[in-house]
MDTraj code that builds the backbone (N, CA, C; nanometers):
import mdtraj as md
import numpy as np

residues = "MET ASP VAL THR HIS PHE SER ILE SER VAL HIS ILE LYS ALA THR PRO ASP ARG VAL TRP ALA VAL MET LEU ASP ILE GLU ARG TRP PRO GLU TRP THR LYS SER VAL THR ARG ILE GLU PRO LEU GLN PRO GLY GLY LEU ALA ILE GLY HIS ARG ALA ARG ILE ARG GLN PRO ARG LEU PRO PRO THR VAL TRP ARG VAL THR GLU VAL ASN ASP ARG GLY PHE THR TRP MET ALA GLY ALA GLY PRO ALA ARG THR VAL ALA SER HIS TRP VAL GLU PRO ASP GLY ALA GLY THR ARG ALA THR LEU SER LEU ARG PHE GLU GLY PHE LEU GLY PRO TRP VAL ALA ARG LEU THR LYS ASN LEU THR GLU ARG TYR LEU ALA MET GLU ALA GLU GLY LEU LYS ALA ARG SER GLU GLY ARG ARG".split()
xyz = np.array([
    [-1.4629, -0.6944, 1.6909],
    [-1.4101, -0.6070, 1.5874],
    [-1.2580, -0.5988, 1.6002],
    [-1.1876, -0.6222, 1.4899],
    [-1.0416, -0.6197, 1.4891],
    [-0.9933, -0.4761, 1.4711],
    [-0.9397, -0.4181, 1.5749],
    [-0.8953, -0.2782, 1.5696],
    [-0.7572, -0.2635, 1.5068],
    [-0.6929, -0.3753, 1.4734],
    [-0.5575, -0.3673, 1.4191],
    [-0.5529, -0.3839, 1.2674],
    [-0.6668, -0.4068, 1.2035],
    [-0.6695, -0.4334, 1.0593],
    [-0.7584, -0.3318, 0.9884],
    [-0.7039, -0.2718, 0.8827],
    [-0.7771, -0.1741, 0.8012],
    [-0.7687, -0.2197, 0.6563],
    [-0.8784, -0.2066, 0.5825],
    [-0.8790, -0.2514, 0.4442],
    [-0.9779, -0.1700, 0.3628],
    [-0.9458, -0.1518, 0.2346],
    [-1.0362, -0.0832, 0.1429],
    [-1.0250, -0.1523, 0.0074],
    [-1.1376, -0.1691, -0.0591],
    [-1.1402, -0.2244, -0.1942],
    [-1.2082, -0.1236, -0.2853],
    [-1.1632, -0.1192, -0.4096],
    [-1.2190, -0.0246, -0.5060],
    [-1.2286, -0.0940, -0.6418],
    [-1.3400, -0.0694, -0.7114],
    [-1.3555, -0.1201, -0.8478],
    [-1.2927, -0.0186, -0.9425],
    [-1.2111, -0.0680, -1.0348],
    [-1.1398, 0.0180, -1.1286],
    [-1.1748, -0.0251, -1.2704],
    [-1.2116, 0.0713, -1.3525],
    [-1.2461, 0.0436, -1.4924],
    [-1.1193, 0.0385, -1.5760],
    [-1.0395, -0.0643, -1.5511],
    [-0.9151, -0.0889, -1.6231],
    [-0.8816, -0.2364, -1.6043],
    [-0.7960, -0.2891, -1.6898],
    [-0.7581, -0.4299, -1.6789],
    [-0.6708, -0.4533, -1.5556],
    [-0.6716, -0.5762, -1.5035],
    [-0.5811, -0.6060, -1.3920],
    [-0.4344, -0.5773, -1.4266],
    [-0.3950, -0.6038, -1.5522],
    [-0.2567, -0.5761, -1.5916],
    [-0.2243, -0.4274, -1.5793],
    [-0.3164, -0.3427, -1.6202],
    [-0.2955, -0.1975, -1.6110],
    [-0.2845, -0.1539, -1.4651],
    [-0.3766, -0.1991, -1.3813],
    [-0.3759, -0.1609, -1.2395],
    [-0.2489, -0.2120, -1.1719],
    [-0.2107, -0.3351, -1.2026],
    [-0.0904, -0.3927, -1.1441],
    [0.0329, -0.3132, -1.1861],
    [0.0391, -0.2701, -1.3125],
    [0.1533, -0.1907, -1.3596],
    [0.1634, -0.0593, -1.2830],
    [0.0506, 0.0058, -1.2576],
    [0.0509, 0.1310, -1.1806],
    [0.0962, 0.1033, -1.0372],
    [0.0423, -0.0010, -0.9767],
    [0.0753, -0.0346, -0.8390],
    [0.2225, -0.0720, -0.8237],
    [0.2753, -0.1440, -0.9213],
    [0.4118, -0.1938, -0.9165],
    [0.5169, -0.0831, -0.9304],
    [0.4822, 0.0269, -0.9945],
    [0.5747, 0.1374, -1.0177],
    [0.5778, 0.2278, -0.8939],
    [0.6362, 0.1766, -0.7865],
    [0.6273, 0.2431, -0.6564],
    [0.6884, 0.3826, -0.6540],
    [0.7911, 0.4068, -0.7335],
    [0.8540, 0.5395, -0.7328],
    [0.7607, 0.6491, -0.7840],
    [0.6581, 0.6121, -0.8575],
    [0.5653, 0.7107, -0.9130],
    [0.4404, 0.7309, -0.8268],
    [0.4283, 0.6586, -0.7159],
    [0.3114, 0.6748, -0.6294],
    [0.2859, 0.8202, -0.5899],
    [0.3899, 0.8993, -0.5597],
    [0.3624, 1.0391, -0.5221],
    [0.2897, 1.1191, -0.6313],
    [0.2933, 1.0715, -0.7551],
    [0.2225, 1.1397, -0.8632],
    [0.0712, 1.1198, -0.8554],
    [0.0271, 1.0131, -0.7901],
    [-0.1168, 0.9856, -0.7882],
    [-0.1804, 0.9714, -0.6497],
    [-0.1002, 0.9814, -0.5430],
    [-0.1593, 0.9834, -0.4088],
    [-0.0865, 1.0842, -0.3209],
    [-0.1628, 1.1662, -0.2523],
    [-0.1044, 1.2656, -0.1613],
    [-0.0620, 1.2030, -0.0289],
    [-0.0894, 1.0735, -0.0114],
    [-0.0495, 1.0060, 0.1116],
    [0.0978, 0.9640, 0.1094],
    [0.1634, 0.9824, -0.0053],
    [0.3051, 0.9473, -0.0194],
    [0.3770, 1.0643, -0.0853],
    [0.4854, 1.1107, -0.0224],
    [0.5615, 1.2197, -0.0835],
    [0.6845, 1.1698, -0.1587],
    [0.7363, 1.0514, -0.1191],
    [0.8524, 0.9969, -0.1888],
    [0.8707, 0.8503, -0.1520],
    [0.9089, 0.7701, -0.2509],
    [0.9494, 0.6314, -0.2270],
    [1.0851, 0.6109, -0.2919],
    [1.1796, 0.5637, -0.2117],
    [1.3156, 0.5388, -0.2594],
    [1.3463, 0.3896, -0.2484],
    [1.3496, 0.3166, -0.3609],
    [1.3920, 0.1760, -0.3533],
    [1.5360, 0.1692, -0.3029],
    [1.5646, 0.0749, -0.2169],
    [1.6989, 0.0612, -0.1620],
    [1.7788, -0.0481, -0.2322],
    [1.7158, -0.1186, -0.3273],
    [1.7828, -0.2146, -0.4141],
    [1.7302, -0.1919, -0.5552],
    [1.8122, -0.2179, -0.6558],
    [1.7635, -0.2075, -0.7944],
    [1.6798, -0.3296, -0.8311],
    [1.6013, -0.3172, -0.9356],
    [1.5346, -0.4341, -0.9900],
    [1.3877, -0.4505, -0.9569],
    [1.3243, -0.3515, -0.9014],
    [1.1803, -0.3639, -0.8747],
    [1.1506, -0.4430, -0.7492],
    [1.0226, -0.4744, -0.7324],
    [0.9801, -0.5444, -0.6118],
    [1.0158, -0.6926, -0.6180],
    [1.0833, -0.7385, -0.5149],
    [1.1168, -0.8799, -0.4996],
    [1.1253, -0.9072, -0.3501],
    [1.1027, -1.0289, -0.3122],
    [1.1080, -1.0643, -0.1701],
    [1.2441, -1.0229, -0.1132],
    [1.2377, -0.9538, -0.0005],
    [1.3584, -0.9060, 0.0659],
    [1.3998, -0.7651, 0.0266],
    [1.3503, -0.7159, -0.0871],
    [1.3842, -0.5790, -0.1271],
    [1.3195, -0.4796, -0.0319],
    [1.3874, -0.3651, -0.0167],
    [1.3399, -0.2630, 0.0760],
    [1.3224, -0.1299, 0.0036],
    [1.2347, -0.0482, 0.0612],
    [1.2136, 0.0867, 0.0083],
    [1.1851, 0.1798, 0.1251],
    [1.2399, 0.3014, 0.1164],
    [1.2134, 0.4033, 0.2184],
    [1.0960, 0.4873, 0.1690],
    [0.9935, 0.4971, 0.2532],
    [0.8735, 0.5725, 0.2170],
    [0.8621, 0.6939, 0.3080],
    [0.8362, 0.8073, 0.2443],
    [0.8111, 0.9319, 0.3172],
    [0.6638, 0.9684, 0.2968],
    [0.5956, 0.9908, 0.4091],
    [0.4544, 1.0262, 0.4068],
    [0.4306, 1.1458, 0.4980],
    [0.3348, 1.2301, 0.4610],
    [0.3037, 1.3435, 0.5487],
    [0.2637, 1.2938, 0.6885],
    [0.3109, 1.3637, 0.7901],
    [0.2759, 1.3391, 0.9299],
    [0.3324, 1.2103, 0.9877],
    [0.4191, 1.1406, 0.9115],
    [0.4803, 1.0169, 0.9605],
    [0.6313, 1.0237, 0.9379],
    [0.7092, 0.9574, 1.0230],
    [0.8542, 0.9563, 1.0002],
    [0.8872, 0.8700, 0.8777],
    [1.0003, 0.8968, 0.8102],
    [1.0417, 0.8093, 0.6998],
    [1.0517, 0.6653, 0.7523],
    [1.0015, 0.5720, 0.6735],
    [0.9946, 0.4335, 0.7180],
    [1.0467, 0.3409, 0.6089],
    [1.1267, 0.2428, 0.6489],
    [1.1763, 0.1428, 0.5545],
    [1.0826, 0.0223, 0.5586],
    [1.0338, -0.0143, 0.4391],
    [0.9449, -0.1294, 0.4220],
    [1.0218, -0.2395, 0.3498],
    [1.0003, -0.3644, 0.3918],
    [1.0657, -0.4804, 0.3297],
    [0.9596, -0.5707, 0.2687],
    [0.9779, -0.6055, 0.1406],
    [0.8825, -0.6907, 0.0696],
    [0.8894, -0.8322, 0.1257],
    [0.7736, -0.8861, 0.1652],
    [0.7673, -1.0208, 0.2218],
    [0.6950, -1.1188, 0.1304],
    [0.6193, -1.0668, 0.0330],
    [0.5465, -1.1523, -0.0604],
    [0.5215, -1.0728, -0.1880],
    [0.5384, -1.1373, -0.3026],
    [0.5083, -1.0718, -0.4303],
    [0.4776, -1.1800, -0.5330],
    [0.3768, -1.1539, -0.6143],
    [0.3479, -1.2412, -0.7279],
    [0.2972, -1.1536, -0.8414],
    [0.2289, -1.2111, -0.9395],
    [0.1891, -1.1321, -1.0559],
    [0.0642, -1.0479, -1.0343],
    [0.0077, -1.0476, -0.9151],
    [-0.1128, -0.9688, -0.8885],
    [-0.1134, -0.8982, -0.7537],
    [0.0004, -0.8969, -0.6855],
    [0.0012, -0.8261, -0.5590],
    [0.1317, -0.8412, -0.4840],
    [0.1406, -0.7632, -0.3777],
    [0.2577, -0.7734, -0.2913],
    [0.2226, -0.7313, -0.1500],
    [0.3067, -0.7768, -0.0583],
    [0.2953, -0.7413, 0.0830],
    [0.4330, -0.6978, 0.1288],
    [0.4336, -0.5916, 0.2102],
    [0.5594, -0.5504, 0.2705],
    [0.5370, -0.5160, 0.4161],
    [0.6471, -0.5128, 0.4931],
    [0.6379, -0.4940, 0.6370],
    [0.7380, -0.3882, 0.6821],
    [0.6976, -0.3130, 0.7822],
    [0.7857, -0.2136, 0.8441],
    [0.7861, -0.2371, 0.9943],
    [0.8946, -0.1997, 1.0571],
    [0.9042, -0.2138, 1.2019],
    [0.9551, -0.3512, 1.2396],
    [0.9650, -0.3717, 1.3696],
    [1.0129, -0.4994, 1.4210],
    [0.9714, -0.5113, 1.5662],
    [0.9879, -0.6283, 1.6215],
    [0.9627, -0.6496, 1.7627],
    [0.8215, -0.6163, 1.8051],
    [0.8077, -0.5233, 1.8991],
    [0.6761, -0.4987, 1.9583],
    [0.5771, -0.4223, 1.8697],
    [0.6249, -0.3631, 1.7595],
    [0.5343, -0.2876, 1.6715],
    [0.5756, -0.3072, 1.5263],
    [0.4902, -0.3784, 1.4530],
    [0.5141, -0.4017, 1.3112],
    [0.3890, -0.3609, 1.2343],
    [0.4106, -0.3144, 1.1113],
    [0.3000, -0.2811, 1.0229],
    [0.3160, -0.3625, 0.8962],
    [0.2086, -0.4282, 0.8551],
    [0.2092, -0.5101, 0.7340],
    [0.1076, -0.4494, 0.6378],
    [0.1521, -0.4172, 0.5167],
    [0.0632, -0.3591, 0.4156],
    [0.0572, -0.4519, 0.2950],
    [-0.0645, -0.4748, 0.2458],
    [-0.0854, -0.5602, 0.1295],
    [-0.1559, -0.4828, 0.0205],
    [-0.1207, -0.5130, -0.1040],
    [-0.1757, -0.4460, -0.2221],
    [-0.2049, -0.5544, -0.3249],
    [-0.3332, -0.5781, -0.3564],
    [-0.3703, -0.6883, -0.4449],
    [-0.4701, -0.6427, -0.5502],
    [-0.4619, -0.7028, -0.6682],
    [-0.5583, -0.6764, -0.7750],
    [-0.6155, -0.8097, -0.8223],
    [-0.7429, -0.8071, -0.8642],
    [-0.8069, -0.9263, -0.9178],
    [-0.9125, -0.8841, -1.0195],
    [-0.9357, -0.9683, -1.1200],
    [-1.0399, -0.9359, -1.2174],
    [-1.1738, -0.9174, -1.1463],
    [-1.2529, -0.8215, -1.1948],
    [-1.3839, -0.7931, -1.1355],
    [-1.4773, -0.7489, -1.2478],
    [-1.5477, -0.8438, -1.3074],
    [-1.6352, -0.8109, -1.4193],
    [-1.5535, -0.7573, -1.5347],
    [-1.5905, -0.6384, -1.5815],
    [-1.5191, -0.5762, -1.6932],
    [-1.4003, -0.4926, -1.6461],
    [-1.3646, -0.5025, -1.5203],
    [-1.2551, -0.4221, -1.4679],
    [-1.1730, -0.4994, -1.3662],
    [-1.1347, -0.4289, -1.2633],
    [-1.0445, -0.4823, -1.1620],
    [-1.0896, -0.4395, -1.0233],
    [-1.0711, -0.5259, -0.9262],
    [-1.0901, -0.4894, -0.7865],
    [-0.9513, -0.4826, -0.7242],
    [-0.9195, -0.3673, -0.6696],
    [-0.7934, -0.3494, -0.5979],
    [-0.8251, -0.3456, -0.4486],
    [-0.7489, -0.4182, -0.3720],
    [-0.7668, -0.4207, -0.2273],
    [-0.6361, -0.3787, -0.1620],
    [-0.6456, -0.2778, -0.0773],
    [-0.5313, -0.2260, -0.0026],
    [-0.5608, -0.2493, 0.1457],
    [-0.4654, -0.3022, 0.2175],
    [-0.4896, -0.3265, 0.3595],
    [-0.3648, -0.2981, 0.4412],
    [-0.3888, -0.2692, 0.5673],
    [-0.2823, -0.2397, 0.6625],
    [-0.3172, -0.3117, 0.7920],
    [-0.2190, -0.3810, 0.8483],
    [-0.2405, -0.4548, 0.9727],
    [-0.1277, -0.4208, 1.0698],
    [-0.1640, -0.3910, 1.1915],
    [-0.0656, -0.3601, 1.2952],
    [-0.0468, -0.4839, 1.3818],
    [0.0785, -0.5239, 1.3993],
    [0.1102, -0.6457, 1.4729],
    [0.2025, -0.6157, 1.5897],
    [0.2241, -0.7165, 1.6698],
    [0.3128, -0.7046, 1.7850],
    [0.2359, -0.6574, 1.9065],
    [0.3025, -0.6593, 2.0166],
    [0.2328, -0.6271, 2.1389],
    [0.1894, -0.4808, 2.1462],
    [0.2585, -0.3905, 2.0752],
    [0.2156, -0.2500, 2.0692],
    [0.1241, -0.2211, 1.9488],
    [0.1014, -0.3220, 1.8658],
    [0.0184, -0.3045, 1.7466],
    [-0.1184, -0.2430, 1.7728],
    [-0.1948, -0.2954, 1.8679],
    [-0.3274, -0.2370, 1.8943],
    [-0.3193, -0.0902, 1.9377],
    [-0.2183, -0.0556, 2.0151],
    [-0.2031, 0.0827, 2.0597],
    [-0.1725, 0.1742, 1.9399],
    [-0.0775, 0.1318, 1.8539],
    [-0.0430, 0.2106, 1.7352],
    [-0.1644, 0.2219, 1.6429],
    [-0.2382, 0.1131, 1.6251],
    [-0.3572, 0.1142, 1.5387],
    [-0.4599, 0.2158, 1.5879],
    [-0.4851, 0.2178, 1.7171],
    [-0.5822, 0.3141, 1.7727],
    [-0.5320, 0.4577, 1.7574],
    [-0.4036, 0.4778, 1.7820],
    [-0.3442, 0.6110, 1.7744],
    [-0.3495, 0.6675, 1.6324],
    [-0.3334, 0.5818, 1.5319],
    [-0.3249, 0.6278, 1.3930],
    [-0.4490, 0.5946, 1.3105],
    [-0.5566, 0.5508, 1.3735],
    [-0.6770, 0.5039, 1.3030],
    [-0.7263, 0.6022, 1.1962],
    [-0.7491, 0.7265, 1.2333],
    [-0.8032, 0.8243, 1.1379],
    [-0.7078, 0.8491, 1.0216],
    [-0.5800, 0.8624, 1.0512],
    [-0.4809, 0.8845, 0.9468],
    [-0.4711, 0.7620, 0.8553],
    [-0.4703, 0.6438, 0.9138],
    [-0.4630, 0.5202, 0.8352],
    [-0.5818, 0.5102, 0.7403],
    [-0.7016, 0.5330, 0.7898],
    [-0.8204, 0.5253, 0.7047],
    [-0.8176, 0.6310, 0.5947],
    [-0.7741, 0.7509, 0.6280],
    [-0.7653, 0.8584, 0.5283],
    [-0.6625, 0.8260, 0.4200],
    [-0.5457, 0.7756, 0.4598],
    [-0.4418, 0.7425, 0.3626],
    [-0.4830, 0.6248, 0.2741],
    [-0.5474, 0.5235, 0.3300],
    [-0.5947, 0.4123, 0.2465],
    [-0.6956, 0.4616, 0.1430],
    [-0.7864, 0.5499, 0.1841],
    [-0.8852, 0.6053, 0.0903],
    [-0.8166, 0.6879, -0.0185],
    [-0.7166, 0.7685, 0.0181],
    [-0.6409, 0.8470, -0.0806],
    [-0.5713, 0.7555, -0.1810],
    [-0.5108, 0.6509, -0.1297],
    [-0.4385, 0.5589, -0.2172],
    [-0.5333, 0.4854, -0.3104],
    [-0.6478, 0.4408, -0.2592],
    [-0.7445, 0.3697, -0.3440],
    [-0.7975, 0.4619, -0.4536],
    [-0.8341, 0.5842, -0.4183],
    [-0.8871, 0.6783, -0.5176],
    [-0.7792, 0.7185, -0.6180],
    [-0.6578, 0.7399, -0.5722],
    [-0.5480, 0.7747, -0.6611],
    [-0.5140, 0.6620, -0.7564],
    [-0.5114, 0.5390, -0.7048],
    [-0.4858, 0.4229, -0.7899],
    [-0.5936, 0.4095, -0.8953],
    [-0.7182, 0.4287, -0.8573],
    [-0.8310, 0.4218, -0.9505],
    [-0.8154, 0.5283, -1.0601],
    [-0.7915, 0.6519, -1.0191],
    [-0.7798, 0.7623, -1.1154],
    [-0.6626, 0.7400, -1.2113],
    [-0.5472, 0.7010, -1.1570],
    [-0.4285, 0.6805, -1.2417],
    [-0.4510, 0.5634, -1.3379],
    [-0.5075, 0.4549, -1.2890],
    [-0.5292, 0.3371, -1.3734],
    [-0.6315, 0.3632, -1.4829],
    [-0.7284, 0.4497, -1.4529],
    [-0.8319, 0.4828, -1.5508],
    [-0.7889, 0.5978, -1.6420],
    [-0.6675, 0.6469, -1.6251],
    [-0.6140, 0.7527, -1.7104],
    [-0.6614, 0.8917, -1.6749],
    [-0.7089, 0.9107, -1.5506],
    [-0.7565, 1.0416, -1.5085],
    [-0.6532, 1.1195, -1.4291],
    [-0.5382, 1.0631, -1.4004],
    [-0.4353, 1.1339, -1.3210],
    [-0.2991, 1.0959, -1.3688],
])
top = md.Topology()
chain = top.add_chain()
for i, resn in enumerate(residues, 1):
    res = top.add_residue(resn, chain, resSeq=i)
    for name in ("N", "CA", "C"):
        top.add_atom(name, md.element.get_by_symbol(name[0]), res)
traj = md.Trajectory(xyz[None], top)
């Protein structure tokens, strides 16, 4: 069992374009998930490789995330460096008459397993909040 990787998928009754638009508008995440209190892009122009954003979350220190991958259906960003890094991915794909959104978090580096164990409950709770919030916002319920 991989203790450093957490993932959640949710079926959303909305088009992939709609879900992607909600996911891409990072500054508005605090409106639909309680796991984020503020996101401040540090460069103009939306998500692009190399762009950074400062994220404030309850019970965690403010953290700067750097986009490492982005395309028309998802993105990945990373925080930290050296012995402890966190990689988060956000992807959407068609799923029948709707969309499947997958959110994941992976802890890397030599301290990664320790950080993953220490934050396991919070990580799982925040991923669930984000998945439910994304679903509600994309379906027009929030």
